[in-house]
N, C-alpha and C positions, 0 to 999 in steps of 0.2 A: 501499136510500133511493131512492124515486122524489120528485122535488120538486114534480112537480105534483099530487099529492095532499095537500101540505102545507096546511093552514090556519093563517092568519097571527094570531098570540096577540094581536096590538096592531093597532089602526088604523093608517093611512098617516100622519095628524099626530101619533099618539104616537109614531112613529119618527122624526120630525125632531127633531136633536140644537139645544140652545141651545148659545152660545159655550163655556160651561164643560164642557160634556159633550164638545166637540168637540174641546178642547185636552186632550191626552194627555200621559202622562210617556213620557218617551222611554226605550228600553232601554238598558241599561248596555253600552258598547262592549265591555269587557273580562270579562263576564260572561255576555251573551247567548250562546245555542246559535248555531253557524252556520247551522243549518240555520231556526230563527226569524228570522234577517236573511234567509235566502235566500225565505223564505215572505214576510214583509214587501215586499222588493224586488219579486218577481213579482207580488203583487197590487196594488201601486202601479202596475206597468206593467197589469195588466188593467183596472183602473179608469180609468186615462189613455188606455187603448184604448177602452173604453166610453164614457167622454165624447166623443172626438172623433169616433167612428163615430156618435154622435146628433146632434153639431152637423153632420154631414156629410149625415145623413139630413134635417135638418131643412132644410137649404140646397136639398134636391133633392124636397122635398115642398110641394105644392100646398094641402092641405087643412089648413085652419086648425085644426079640434079636434083632428085627428092631430097636430099641430106642438104643441099645448098639452099633450097628453099624453106627447110626448116631452120636454119642457122640466122638466115634473114627475118622470118618472125619471131626465132628466139631474143635474137638481141633487140629486137623492139621491146618484148616483155620484158627483158631484163632494165631497160631503161625507165619503163612504167613503174617498175618494183623500186628502182632507186629513188625515183621523184617520190612516191607515196612511202615509203618507209623513211625517208630524209624529213619527213612531216613533222615526226615525234622531236621533241627539243630536247638539249643536253642535259637540262635542269628536270627531267622527268626520270625520277628514281625507278630500278629494276621492279620493285614492290608497287609504284603506283601506277607505273605501266600495266602491269600484272591486273590489278582490279579492271582495267578498261578490258583486257583479255576475256576475264570470266565473265563480266557483266556481257560482251559480244556473246559467248558462248552460251549463256541463258537465254537472253531476249532473241538471240537468231533461231537458237533449237526450237524457243517456243512459238515464234511467230512461223517458221516451216512448218511444226506439227499442226498449229491451228490451222493450216492452209493442205495438210497431206490428205488426198484422198485414198491412198494406200493403208488400210488399216495396219499391216504389218510393219511397214516402214514407220509410219505415226508411233506405234509402239516401241521402236526402237530409239526414236526420238526423246518420249517420254522418259526412259530409262537411264539413258544418259544425261537429260536435263537435269534430274535431282541429283548426280554427281558433280556436276559443273558447278549448279547451285550451292551445294556444299563446298567445293574448291573457293568459291568467291568468299564465303565465311572464314575459311581458314585464314586466307591471305590477308582478310582485313582485320582480323587480330592479331597476326603478326605487322601488320604495317601498322596498327595502335602501337604494338610493345617496343618496335624498333624505333619508328618514327614520330609518335603520338600523332599520328595522321588519323581523323577519324574519317573512314573511307565514304560515308554519306554525301562527305561535303565533293567528293570528285563524281560521284554518281548524280547528285543532285536530286536524291532521293526518289530517281527513276525507277528503282529496283530496292525490293527488300534485301537486308544483308542477316540470315538467321541459317541455323543449321538445316541440310537436306539430308540426304541419305548419308550417314557418316564417312568419310573418306577412308575411315579402317575398314570399312566393308566391301571397298570396292576391288580389292585384289583378290582375284579371281583366276583359277587357271586358265591359261591360253586357249585351252579347247572350246571353254564357252565363250569366247570375244567374237567369233567367226557366225556371221548372219547370212540368212538366205538371200542371193542377188533379186534384182528386181529385172524384170525384161523390160529394155529400152523402147524395144518397137511396139509391145500392145501394151505398155503403161502408159499411164498418165504423164505426161510432159514435167508436171511439177514434182512428181516421183523422181527422176534423172536427175533434175537439176538440184533437188534437195540432197541426194546423196552425194552429187559432185562437191557442192557448196561447202557441205558439213564435213567431208573428207579433208578437202584443202585448210577450212579453217582450223579443226583440229590438228592436223599436220602442222600447221605454222604455229600453235599454241607448243605443241610437243617440240617442235624445233628450239622456239623460244627458251624454254625452260631447261633443256639438255645444252643449249649454248650458253646463257647467261646466267643461270641457276648457280653457276659457281664463282659469280661475281661478287656474289651476296655474302657478308663476313661470316666466318664460322660459327655454328650453331644451329639451332632450331630452325632458323629461316632458310639457312642453305641448305640442309636436310629436308624441308619442305618442299622445297623445288626439285628435289631426287625423288620424293615420294609421288608427289603427283604428277610429275614429267611422266612416270610408268603408267599412272592410269591415262595419261593422255595419248600413250603407246597403244593400251587398249582401245581407245575410243577411234583411232586411226583405222585398226582392223575392223573393229564395229561398223563404222560407218562405210569403210572402202569396200568391206564384203555385198555392202548393196548395190556397187556398180555392177551393172551387166557385164560380165567378162567374156562374152560371144562377140563383143564388138572389135571390129578390126581396129589397128591405130590409126588409119586415118577417118573413121568413123568417130574415134575417141577425141581426134584432133577437132572435129568440127562441131561436136558436144562441147569441148573446152571453149572454142573461141565464141560460141553462141551464150554458153553461161556468162561468159566474162561481159559480152555485150548487154544481156540481161541485167548484171549487175551494176554495170557503168550506168545505164540508162535510167534504173531504178534510183540511183542514187543522185544523178543530175536532176531527177524530178523533185527528191525529197531533201535534198542537202539545204540547210539553212547558213551557210557561211559562202558567201560570194565567193571568195577565192579559190575554197575547196572546190565549190560546184564548177568554176569554170574549168578546171582540173579533170573532173568526171567526164566534162563535155568533149575536152580535148583526145580524152582516152576512149571514150566511145566511138569517135571518129576514128580514130586507129583501130579498134578492135572491128568495126565494120570492114575495114581493109581486110584483116587478118582473116575474117569470116569469108569474105569472097574469095581469099586464097585457098582456104579449106576446101571450098567448094570446088574450085577449079583442081586441085591437087586430087581430090575424092573420084571426080569425074574422070579424068586424066588415068589413072594408074589401077581403078576398080569398076569403072564404069558406071558407076552410082551416083544419082542426082541427089539434090541435099533433100529434096522433097520424100525420098525413100527413107531418110533416117529423121527428119524432123518434119512431119506432113504439114503441120499447121504454118508454121514459120512466126506467127504472132506471138508475143509475149505473153505469158499467163499474168495474174494479179501482180504488179510491181511490189517489190520486197520493201516494206516502210518499216523502219524502227520506231518503237515506242514502247512504253511501259507494259508486262505482261504479267503483273501481280497476280490477279486473280487466278490467271491460267496456273501459274506454277504451284499458286497454294493448292489449287484443286489435284493436281497431280501429286503433290508432296501428301496430300489427305488420302490419296487413293493408292500410292503404288511406292511408298517409303520401303517396305520392307520387301521388296524384290529382289531377287538375284536371277542369275541366268544360268539356263540349264542346256548345253547343246546349242541350240538355235533359238529358243523362246526363253521367255521371263515366269519365272514362278516364283510363288511366295518362300521364303527361307523356310517356312515349317511344312512345307510340300515336298521337300526334296530328301532324299533316305539320308538316315544320320550319317552315312558311310560314303557320302557323295564327295569327289574329289575336292570340291570347294574347300571344306573345312580344313584338310592335311594343307592344300595350299595357302590358305589366308595364316592359318597358324604358323606354317615355316616363315612366309614373309615376314610377318609382324612379330615373331619372337615375344619379347615382353609387350605387354600394352602399354606400359609407361614408356618404353622407348620409342614408339610410334611417332614420328614427326609432327602429323595432322594432329595427334590428341595433345602432343607437348605444346604446340603452337597456341592452342586454347589455356591448356592448363597453365603456362606461365602467367598469362596475364591475368588468370582469376586468383593466382596466387598473388601477382604483385597489386592489381584493383581491385579485387574482392569479387568480380563478377567477368564474365566475357564480353566482347564487343561485339553489337548487335544494331540495326536500325530495322524495325517492326512498324509496320503499320496495325496490327494487333499481335497478339500470342499465336505460338504456332498452335497449327492443326493437330500436331502430333504430341499427347503429352509428355513423352520421353524427352522429346527435345525444347520443353519450355523452361526448363531449368538453367539461369545464367552462372550458378556457382559449381556447377558439375557438369563434364563432356562426358555422354553417352556413347559409349565402347560397343556394346551389345546388339543394337538396334538393327536390322537385317543381315546379323553376324551370328548371332547364338539363337538355337532353335527355342521354342517355347516361350521366348519373350517380345513383347511388343505387342501387335495387334492382335492376335489370337490370344494372348494371355490376356488381354483387355477382354474380350468377349469371354472368356471363362471366367473372368471376374465379374463381370456384368450380371453372367447368368446367376452365379452364386450368391451374387446380392439379391437379386430378385428372387431366388429361392428362399432366403432367409426373411427377406421382406413379407412374404406370401407366407410363410409359416406365423410370422408375428400377427399377420392379418388374421 
């Protein structure tokens, strides 16, 4: 599929919906496929990003004719966003919807990482993957405590719910959230698409938590949204840094529209709900028109053809959501003790003892017992005698196997974790050698 070759079947005015057409029937929260929910959450975020990008472009543009074209395109993006976001039913609680947000973050990041040809971009995905994976676990425990709903019924066992890199260790100095940008003109198309998709997805999660977290009743759950919402801010910086800053505004507009075409077509091809599938098809047709507009504007105002920006045109492998349990387990086993140092990722034991991470983490967290992500699990353990999790097998990380004690040192305290186990193993082998 090459969206640049698609000819719109309708005129632009025929694609403008009236209020009745815009008002959609929400999905059934008990019947909807978890990946249908994931697609809806992601495309809501993609359209929010498209709208906000358009507004920022407008504020930095002096040409009135171009601003009018941007306003027209942006209005249609808003209509798409409203239709998608209103698919979420009113009887779905904030916590229930949050489980969908975090499943999306995990399975989307894992899928993109598995298909990412740029090793540095892949390492960025793997790093944040383990943090979103832990967020899913924390929110699932809070859901169990507040509403007595086991999250595995919402995700239908398509993903494991178990600790990742503990959230208490995610709070790093802002200097260490900035990454190295990738070149959109010399890099693989999948790398640019991945950076754009994940930036929009994490931005939507950040917005969701900071706008709806205060609707949760006062207590650990409300505080949990504050804490994880701050981590999502780090993730937006983390992924946003990968986007090529040398692109012009119109080149970026072209990429935004191409990305939307790619995702809508991917989801049209893989959607299992016939009604939602029809919506993806309609939005794909609209986005093909937006892409054609972006091509015309790029050529008109910068004298650049779209082939100079996206040479191939044909979509790479379509995004297809499915369980990524084995991949997540592998990354967890290999990278749980990593932290960030400048633009790189290193083991917590390999940074200097006076590295800025420690002062920042201690300042933000204060007393360990007061950290919301820790309290969300501890309160359930105190009430039920164990945490909530849904595992296919025990964790590959020994420190994360206990269901009666939440680990707060892994990836945060030096001399604890992977290297400590290596020392212990070596000492054991030496003792056995002496006895032999």
